[in-house]
C-alpha positions as CSV (number, residue, x, y, z in Angstrom):
1,X,67.7,0.9,-18.9
2,X,64.7,2.6,-17.3
3,X,66.5,4.9,-14.8
4,X,66.1,2.3,-12.0
5,X,62.4,2.7,-11.5
6,X,60.8,1.0,-14.4
7,X,58.5,2.8,-16.8
8,X,57.0,6.2,-15.9
9,X,53.4,6.4,-15.1
10,X,52.1,8.3,-18.2
11,X,50.6,7.9,-21.6
12,X,52.5,9.7,-24.4
13,X,50.1,10.4,-27.1
14,X,51.4,10.9,-30.9
15,X,49.2,11.7,-33.8
16,X,50.2,11.0,-37.3
17,X,48.8,11.0,-40.8
18,X,50.8,10.1,-44.0
19,X,54.4,10.4,-42.3
20,X,55.2,6.6,-41.5
21,X,59.0,7.2,-41.4
22,X,58.9,10.2,-39.2
23,X,56.4,8.6,-36.8
24,X,58.5,5.6,-36.6
25,X,61.6,7.7,-35.8
26,X,59.7,9.6,-33.2
27,X,58.5,6.4,-31.4
28,X,62.0,4.9,-31.6
29,X,63.5,7.9,-29.9
30,X,61.1,7.7,-26.9
31,X,61.7,3.9,-26.6
32,X,65.4,4.5,-26.6
33,X,65.2,7.1,-23.8
34,X,66.5,7.0,-20.3
35,X,63.0,6.2,-19.0
36,X,60.2,5.1,-21.1
37,X,56.5,5.8,-20.4
38,X,54.2,3.0,-19.2
39,X,52.1,3.5,-22.3
40,X,52.6,5.1,-25.9
41,X,49.4,5.6,-27.9
42,X,49.8,6.3,-31.6
43,X,46.7,7.5,-33.4
44,X,47.3,7.1,-37.1
45,X,44.9,8.7,-39.8
46,X,46.9,7.5,-42.6
47,X,45.3,5.8,-45.5
48,X,47.8,2.9,-45.2
49,X,48.5,1.1,-41.9
50,X,52.0,1.3,-40.4
51,X,52.7,-2.4,-39.8
52,X,55.9,-1.8,-38.0
53,X,54.3,0.5,-35.3
54,X,51.2,-1.9,-35.1
55,X,53.4,-4.9,-34.4
56,X,55.6,-3.2,-31.6
57,X,53.5,-4.7,-28.6
58,X,55.5,-4.0,-25.4
59,X,59.0,-2.7,-25.5
60,X,61.0,-2.0,-22.2
61,X,57.7,-2.4,-20.3
62,X,56.1,0.2,-22.5
63,X,52.8,-0.8,-24.2
64,X,52.7,0.6,-27.6
65,X,49.0,1.0,-28.5
66,X,48.6,1.5,-32.3
67,X,45.2,3.0,-33.0
68,X,44.4,3.4,-36.7
69,X,41.6,5.9,-37.4
70,X,39.6,6.8,-40.6
71,X,39.0,10.4,-39.3
72,X,40.8,13.4,-40.3
73,X,42.0,16.4,-38.2
74,X,44.8,16.8,-35.5
75,X,42.5,17.9,-32.9
76,X,40.1,14.8,-33.4
77,X,43.1,12.6,-33.4
78,X,44.3,14.1,-30.2
79,X,40.9,13.5,-28.6
80,X,40.9,10.0,-29.7
81,X,44.4,9.3,-28.1
82,X,43.2,11.0,-25.0
83,X,40.3,8.9,-24.6
84,X,42.3,5.7,-25.5
85,X,45.0,6.4,-23.1
86,X,44.8,4.8,-19.6
87,X,47.1,6.8,-17.4
88,X,46.2,9.9,-15.6
89,X,48.9,12.0,-17.1
90,X,49.0,12.4,-20.8
91,X,52.0,13.8,-22.7
92,X,51.4,15.2,-26.2
93,X,54.1,14.8,-28.8
94,X,54.0,15.4,-32.6
95,X,55.1,12.8,-35.2
96,X,57.9,15.1,-36.6
97,X,60.0,15.4,-33.3
98,X,62.8,13.5,-31.6
99,X,63.2,13.4,-27.8
100,X,66.3,13.9,-25.9
101,X,67.4,11.0,-23.5
102,X,66.1,12.4,-20.2
103,X,63.1,14.4,-21.7
104,X,60.2,12.5,-20.2
105,X,61.5,12.2,-16.5
106,X,62.4,15.9,-16.5
107,X,59.0,17.0,-17.8
108,X,57.1,14.8,-15.5
109,X,59.2,15.8,-12.5
110,X,58.8,19.4,-13.2
111,X,54.9,19.1,-13.5
112,X,54.6,17.3,-10.1
113,X,51.2,15.7,-9.1
114,X,48.7,18.3,-9.3
115,X,45.6,17.7,-11.5
116,X,45.5,21.3,-12.6
117,X,49.2,21.7,-13.3
118,X,50.4,21.7,-17.0
119,X,54.2,21.2,-17.9
120,X,55.9,22.5,-21.0
121,X,59.4,21.9,-22.1
122,X,61.6,23.4,-24.8
123,X,60.9,22.6,-28.6
124,X,64.2,23.3,-30.4
125,X,65.0,23.0,-34.2
126,X,66.5,19.6,-35.0
127,X,69.8,19.7,-37.1
128,X,69.3,20.9,-40.7
129,X,67.9,18.1,-43.1
130,X,67.7,20.3,-46.1
131,X,64.0,21.4,-45.8
132,X,62.2,24.5,-44.9
133,X,63.5,25.8,-41.6
134,X,61.0,25.0,-38.6
135,X,58.8,28.3,-38.3
136,X,59.6,30.2,-35.1
137,X,55.9,29.8,-34.1
138,X,56.4,26.0,-33.8
139,X,59.6,26.4,-31.5
140,X,59.7,26.9,-27.6
141,X,63.0,28.4,-27.0
142,X,62.5,30.0,-23.4
143,X,65.6,28.7,-21.5
144,X,64.6,29.7,-18.0
145,X,62.0,28.1,-15.8
146,X,58.8,29.9,-15.5
147,X,55.2,29.7,-14.0
148,X,52.1,31.1,-15.8
149,X,48.6,31.7,-14.3
150,X,45.8,33.6,-15.8
151,X,45.4,35.4,-19.0
152,X,48.8,35.8,-20.9
153,X,49.8,38.2,-23.7
154,X,51.3,35.1,-25.7
155,X,50.6,31.6,-25.9
156,X,52.3,29.5,-23.2
157,X,50.9,26.0,-24.0
158,X,52.4,24.4,-27.1
159,X,50.8,21.6,-28.9
160,X,53.6,19.2,-28.2
161,X,56.1,18.5,-25.2
162,X,53.4,19.1,-22.9
163,X,52.1,17.0,-20.0
164,X,48.7,17.4,-18.5
165,X,45.8,15.7,-16.9
166,X,43.9,13.4,-19.3
167,X,40.7,13.9,-17.4
168,X,40.9,17.6,-17.0
169,X,41.4,18.2,-20.7
170,X,38.5,15.8,-21.6
171,X,36.2,17.6,-18.9
172,X,36.9,20.9,-20.8
173,X,35.6,19.3,-24.1
174,X,39.0,18.2,-25.5
175,X,40.7,19.9,-28.3
176,X,38.5,21.9,-30.4
177,X,37.9,19.7,-33.5
178,X,37.1,22.9,-35.6
179,X,40.7,23.8,-35.3
180,X,44.1,22.5,-36.2
181,X,45.8,20.5,-39.0
182,X,43.4,18.8,-41.4
183,X,40.6,21.2,-40.8
184,X,39.3,24.6,-42.4
185,X,41.3,26.4,-39.6
186,X,44.5,24.5,-39.9
187,X,46.2,25.9,-36.8
188,X,45.8,27.5,-33.2
189,X,44.3,24.3,-31.6
190,X,47.1,24.4,-29.1
191,X,46.5,28.1,-28.5
192,X,42.9,27.5,-27.8
193,X,43.5,24.6,-25.4
194,X,46.2,26.7,-23.5
195,X,43.7,29.6,-23.3
196,X,41.0,27.4,-21.8
197,X,43.5,25.6,-19.5
198,X,44.5,28.9,-17.9
199,X,41.0,30.2,-17.8
200,X,39.9,27.0,-15.9
201,X,42.6,28.0,-13.2
202,X,45.4,25.9,-14.4
203,X,49.2,26.6,-13.6
204,X,51.5,26.2,-16.6
205,X,55.1,25.3,-15.6
206,X,57.8,25.7,-18.1
207,X,60.7,23.1,-17.7
208,X,63.5,24.2,-20.0
209,X,65.5,21.0,-19.1
210,X,62.8,18.9,-20.9
211,X,64.0,19.2,-24.6
212,X,62.5,17.6,-27.8
213,X,63.8,18.4,-31.4
214,X,61.4,19.6,-34.2
215,X,62.5,18.2,-37.5
216,X,62.5,20.3,-40.5
217,X,60.8,18.1,-43.2
218,X,58.7,20.5,-45.4
219,X,59.9,21.6,-48.7
220,X,61.4,25.2,-49.2
221,X,58.5,26.3,-51.2
222,X,55.9,25.8,-48.6
223,X,56.8,28.9,-46.4
224,X,53.9,31.0,-47.8
225,X,51.2,28.3,-47.8
226,X,52.3,27.6,-44.2
227,X,52.1,31.3,-43.2
228,X,48.5,31.4,-44.7
229,X,47.4,28.3,-42.8
230,X,48.9,29.4,-39.5
231,X,47.2,32.9,-40.0
232,X,43.8,31.2,-40.7
233,X,44.0,29.3,-37.5
234,X,45.0,32.2,-35.5
235,X,42.4,34.4,-36.9
236,X,39.7,31.7,-36.0
237,X,41.1,31.3,-32.5
238,X,40.9,35.1,-31.8
239,X,37.4,35.1,-33.4
240,X,36.3,32.3,-31.3
241,X,37.3,34.2,-27.9
242,X,37.6,37.8,-28.6
243,X,33.9,38.8,-28.8
244,X,33.5,37.8,-25.0
245,X,37.0,38.5,-23.7
246,X,38.4,42.0,-23.4
247,X,42.0,40.5,-22.9
248,X,41.9,38.6,-26.0
249,X,40.9,41.8,-28.0
250,X,44.0,43.5,-26.7
251,X,46.1,40.4,-27.9
252,X,44.6,40.7,-31.2
253,X,45.5,44.4,-31.5
254,X,49.1,43.7,-30.3
255,X,49.6,40.7,-32.5
256,X,48.4,42.6,-35.7
257,X,50.6,45.5,-34.9
258,X,53.6,43.2,-34.2
259,X,53.1,41.4,-37.6
260,X,52.7,44.7,-39.5
261,X,55.9,46.0,-37.9
262,X,57.9,43.0,-38.8
263,X,56.5,43.2,-42.3
264,X,57.6,46.7,-42.7
265,X,60.9,46.2,-41.1
266,X,61.7,43.2,-43.3
267,X,60.7,44.8,-46.6
268,X,64.0,46.4,-47.7
269,X,66.3,43.7,-46.7
270,X,64.4,40.3,-46.6
271,X,61.3,40.9,-48.9
272,X,60.4,37.2,-48.8
273,X,60.1,37.3,-45.1
274,X,57.8,40.6,-45.4
275,X,55.6,38.9,-47.8
276,X,55.3,36.0,-45.5
277,X,54.2,38.4,-42.6
278,X,51.6,40.2,-44.8
279,X,50.4,36.6,-45.9
280,X,49.9,35.6,-42.4
281,X,48.0,38.8,-41.6
282,X,45.8,38.2,-44.6
283,X,45.3,34.6,-43.3
284,X,44.3,36.0,-39.9
285,X,41.8,38.3,-41.5
286,X,40.2,35.4,-43.6
287,X,40.1,32.9,-40.8
288,X,38.5,35.4,-38.3
289,X,35.7,36.5,-41.0
290,X,35.1,33.0,-41.9
291,X,34.7,32.0,-38.3
292,X,32.5,34.7,-37.6
293,X,30.3,34.1,-40.6
294,X,30.1,30.5,-39.9
295,X,29.1,31.2,-36.3
296,X,26.4,33.5,-37.5
297,X,25.0,30.7,-39.7
298,X,25.4,28.1,-36.7
299,X,28.2,26.2,-38.3
300,X,31.0,27.4,-35.9
301,X,31.7,29.1,-32.8
């Protein structure tokens, strides 16, 4: 069944590395949906090819395009996927997500046809699989529709469950390949893209009915390392924009104060959570200083 109108005119882009089972589950959930996209681009940076994905071909009118790449870095993979896509609208999704049945049609309907309109949906935690709980920073739980224009106090464009103009993103230079998983600054590539889209005059529409589920697949002991990596990326993102942007400087101050406050409040009752917040602050400081030093040497920023 394709909702009576055949495949929807969009390219879903999924980037993966070293998670063949998860990626396959994500693709299958899309192909089992009420409506499928006309194109599904899988950029695979794994050392070994995923033969099952590579051999899918066309399913229910959706052309599954498997694109192996010897590169590393999530932002680089996203840019490869955007350049490989052939539809005007690209929908970004991660390889550790499962989509709900009516997800795609709701996201695209909420976006409309405007080139400068970005649509986001909710990212909720999937049922517990025994791993580390999905960090709050990776979820989008806002349950009411909203529209965002101009500078925002918080990030409103996630890395996944977002529909945007492929040509517009590429015209802005694509995702910053210095940021994101697999790089020196292993997060905040989505924060950076959202900031640049809003600065370019885009309108961001949040469509709460468009829901995907984020799977918890990491080991319990990875929390501190994850907080460090997220902090490093966030610090680099701030350092990239704050020197020339007073709004971003206000955001930095508010973010640091909020994390410090959470660390202090958590200490008596949840010392592990407090340590995680302190680690994230240390990571932010490290990432910001590293970015600025590299920029000074001509290696970044």
